[in-house]
C-alpha positions as CSV (number, residue, x, y, z in Angstrom):
1,M,-44.5,-6.8,-6.7
2,L,-43.2,-7.8,-10.1
3,K,-40.6,-10.5,-10.7
4,Y,-37.4,-9.2,-12.2
5,F,-34.8,-11.7,-13.4
6,M,-31.3,-10.7,-12.6
7,N,-28.6,-11.8,-10.2
8,C,-28.7,-10.5,-6.7
9,P,-25.5,-8.5,-6.0
10,Y,-25.3,-10.0,-2.5
11,C,-26.2,-13.7,-2.8
12,H,-26.4,-14.0,-6.7
13,Y,-29.9,-15.5,-6.5
14,H,-31.6,-15.1,-9.9
15,I,-35.1,-13.9,-8.8
16,I,-35.5,-10.2,-7.9
17,Y,-38.7,-8.3,-7.1
18,T,-39.3,-4.8,-8.3
19,L,-40.5,-2.7,-5.3
20,N,-40.6,0.7,-7.1
21,T,-38.8,2.5,-9.9
22,T,-35.5,2.7,-7.9
23,Q,-35.4,-0.3,-5.6
24,K,-35.2,-4.1,-6.1
25,K,-35.5,-6.9,-3.5
26,C,-33.9,-10.3,-3.6
27,A,-36.4,-13.2,-3.2
28,K,-33.8,-15.2,-1.2
29,C,-31.7,-13.0,1.0
30,L,-34.3,-10.2,1.0
31,H,-31.7,-7.5,0.5
32,K,-33.0,-4.2,-1.0
33,F,-30.9,-2.4,-3.5
34,S,-30.9,0.2,-6.3
35,E,-30.0,-1.4,-9.7
36,K,-29.0,2.1,-11.0
37,K,-26.5,2.6,-8.2
38,I,-25.0,-0.9,-8.6
39,L,-24.6,-0.3,-12.4
40,F,-23.0,3.1,-11.7
41,E,-20.6,1.5,-9.2
42,K,-19.6,-1.2,-11.7
43,K,-18.9,1.4,-14.3
44,I,-16.6,3.4,-12.0
45,I,-14.8,0.2,-10.9
46,N,-14.3,-0.8,-14.6
47,L,-12.8,2.6,-15.4
48,F,-10.6,2.5,-12.3
49,C,-9.3,-1.0,-13.2
50,E,-8.7,0.2,-16.8
51,N,-6.3,2.8,-15.4
52,I,-8.5,5.8,-16.4
53,T,-7.6,8.8,-14.2
54,V,-10.2,10.7,-12.1
55,N,-10.0,13.6,-14.6
56,Q,-10.4,11.4,-17.6
57,C,-13.3,9.5,-16.0
58,A,-15.2,12.6,-15.0
59,K,-14.6,14.4,-18.3
60,N,-15.1,11.6,-20.8
61,H,-18.1,10.1,-19.1
62,S,-19.8,13.3,-17.9
63,L,-19.5,12.4,-14.2
64,N,-19.0,14.6,-11.2
65,Y,-15.3,14.9,-10.4
66,V,-15.8,14.9,-6.6
67,T,-17.9,11.8,-6.8
68,V,-15.4,9.9,-8.9
69,K,-12.5,11.0,-6.6
70,K,-14.3,9.7,-3.5
71,R,-14.9,6.4,-5.2
72,Y,-11.3,6.0,-6.3
73,D,-10.0,6.9,-2.8
74,K,-12.4,4.3,-1.4
75,Y,-11.2,1.6,-3.8
76,R,-7.6,2.3,-2.9
77,K,-8.3,1.9,0.8
78,L,-10.2,-1.3,0.2
79,I,-7.4,-2.6,-1.9
80,A,-4.8,-1.9,0.7
81,S,-6.7,-3.9,3.4
82,Y,-7.4,-6.7,0.9
83,L,-3.7,-7.0,0.0
84,E,-2.7,-7.1,3.7
85,E,-5.1,-10.0,4.2
86,Q,-3.8,-11.9,1.2
87,Y,-0.2,-11.5,2.3
88,H,-0.8,-12.6,5.9
89,N,1.2,-15.7,6.9
90,K,2.5,-16.3,3.4
91,Q,6.0,-17.7,2.9
92,V,8.4,-15.1,1.3
93,I,10.6,-16.4,-1.5
94,E,12.8,-13.4,-1.9
95,Y,12.8,-9.6,-1.3
96,D,14.7,-6.4,-2.0
97,E,14.6,-2.7,-1.3
98,Y,13.6,0.0,-3.7
99,I,14.1,3.8,-3.6
100,Y,11.8,5.9,-5.8
101,L,12.4,9.6,-6.6
102,E,10.6,11.5,-9.4
103,Q,12.9,11.9,-12.4
104,S,12.6,15.7,-12.3
105,K,13.9,15.8,-8.7
106,K,17.0,13.6,-9.1
107,Q,19.4,16.3,-10.1
108,I,18.8,18.5,-7.0
109,K,20.6,17.3,-3.9
110,Q,18.0,18.6,-1.4
111,N,15.3,16.5,-3.1
112,I,16.9,13.3,-1.9
113,F,14.8,13.7,1.3
114,D,11.6,13.4,-0.8
115,A,12.6,9.9,-2.0
116,V,10.3,7.0,-1.0
117,N,11.7,3.8,0.2
118,F,9.8,0.5,0.2
119,M,10.6,-3.3,0.4
120,T,9.2,-5.6,-2.3
121,F,8.5,-9.2,-1.3
122,N,7.9,-12.1,-3.7
123,Y,5.4,-14.8,-2.6
124,E,3.3,-17.3,-4.6
125,D,4.1,-15.5,-7.9
126,K,2.8,-12.2,-6.5
127,V,4.5,-9.2,-4.9
128,Y,3.8,-7.4,-1.6
129,N,5.2,-4.0,-0.8
130,L,6.0,-2.6,2.6
131,L,6.5,1.2,2.8
132,M,9.4,2.2,4.9
133,P,9.8,5.5,6.9
134,N,11.1,8.3,4.8
135,L,13.6,11.1,5.6
136,H,11.4,14.0,4.7
137,K,10.8,15.0,8.4
138,Y,14.5,15.1,8.9
139,K,15.2,17.3,5.9
140,N,15.8,20.6,7.8
141,Q,18.0,18.9,10.3
142,F,20.2,17.3,7.5
143,L,20.4,20.7,5.7
144,D,21.3,22.5,8.9
145,D,24.1,20.0,9.6
146,A,25.3,20.3,6.0
147,I,25.5,16.6,5.4
148,E,23.1,16.4,2.5
149,E,26.2,16.1,0.2
150,S,27.3,12.9,1.7
151,Y,23.8,11.4,1.7
152,F,23.2,12.5,-1.9
153,K,26.4,10.7,-3.0
154,K,25.3,7.5,-1.4
155,F,21.9,7.7,-3.0
156,S,23.5,8.4,-6.4
157,T,25.7,5.3,-6.0
158,F,22.8,3.2,-5.1
159,M,20.8,4.4,-8.2
160,L,23.8,4.0,-10.5
161,M,24.5,0.4,-9.5
162,N,20.8,-0.5,-9.6
163,K,21.7,-2.9,-6.8
164,I,19.6,-6.0,-6.5
165,S,20.3,-8.0,-3.3
166,K,18.8,-11.0,-1.7
167,I,17.3,-12.1,-5.0
168,E,18.4,-15.0,-7.3
169,K,18.5,-13.1,-10.6
170,K,17.7,-9.7,-12.1
171,E,14.9,-10.9,-14.4
172,N,12.4,-11.9,-11.8
173,I,9.0,-10.8,-10.5
174,I,10.5,-8.2,-8.2
175,A,12.4,-6.5,-11.0
176,S,9.4,-6.7,-13.2
177,F,7.2,-5.1,-10.6
178,W,9.7,-2.2,-10.3
179,I,9.5,-1.6,-14.0
180,Y,5.7,-1.7,-13.9
181,F,5.7,0.6,-10.9
182,E,7.9,3.2,-12.6
183,E,5.7,3.1,-15.7
184,S,2.5,3.4,-13.7
185,I,3.3,6.0,-11.2
186,V,4.1,8.7,-13.8
187,K,0.5,9.2,-14.6
188,Y,-0.2,10.5,-11.1
189,K,0.7,14.1,-10.5
190,G,1.7,15.5,-7.2
191,I,1.2,12.5,-4.9
192,N,1.9,13.6,-1.3
193,N,3.7,11.4,1.2
194,E,0.5,10.7,3.2
195,N,-1.2,9.2,0.1
196,F,1.7,7.5,-1.6
197,F,1.0,4.2,0.3
198,Y,-2.4,3.8,-1.3
199,Y,-1.1,4.5,-4.8
200,L,1.7,2.0,-4.3
201,K,-0.9,-0.6,-3.2
202,E,-3.1,0.2,-6.2
203,I,-0.2,-0.5,-8.5
204,E,0.7,-3.7,-6.6
205,F,-3.0,-4.8,-6.9
206,K,-3.0,-4.2,-10.7
207,F,0.3,-6.0,-11.1
208,N,-0.8,-9.1,-9.2
209,Y,-4.3,-9.6,-10.7
210,S,-5.7,-9.6,-14.2
211,L,-8.3,-6.9,-15.2
212,K,-11.2,-9.4,-14.7
213,E,-9.9,-10.4,-11.3
214,Q,-9.5,-6.8,-10.3
215,E,-13.1,-6.0,-11.2
216,N,-14.4,-9.1,-9.4
217,I,-12.4,-8.5,-6.3
218,L,-13.4,-4.8,-6.1
219,N,-17.1,-5.5,-6.8
220,T,-17.1,-8.0,-3.9
221,L,-15.2,-5.6,-1.6
222,V,-17.6,-2.7,-2.3
223,K,-20.6,-4.8,-1.3
């Protein structure tokens, strides 16, 4: 076996042995790994953290779309679990409710049932978001009962007032996150209700951490 000097991706030991053309082995923790796969994973993680979409990633870097899509979905699930752990038992400073509806849907009353409602909490100079149940499953019932007009008026009033409650001032971390969220979510097309939670958590993750921190956290989680 030939000595190969690099850091082990598992224990960061600096001496690695080359077993064959595709596998390496750490001299300390004895983990075997493929350097090519690790470099590929780091590349995808970097593009994900740089806000490069799946289509852009696959097209601009000659990568397989399905492979990239699976990686991105995996990262979002890892991020969601990580953020839950970070928020656990933290002291909340302030919080407020946010209702999101795509701009193109806001003028049609029936689309109110497609709105997404979540709570944003401020803790330790970070935000945490809790997705609330939506009204989509009750849409037909509301329409049958002809009460969508009343609900739409209440929603319009809420959006018009841009109500901020239970927070000390408008220019705070919660309001900043909402602006960041609105700017970030537009690049994703056709997010269904089942997956919205993971995109919300991705945006929360990128708001809370610097690019370098994001990459370090994801590289650790993937291992």
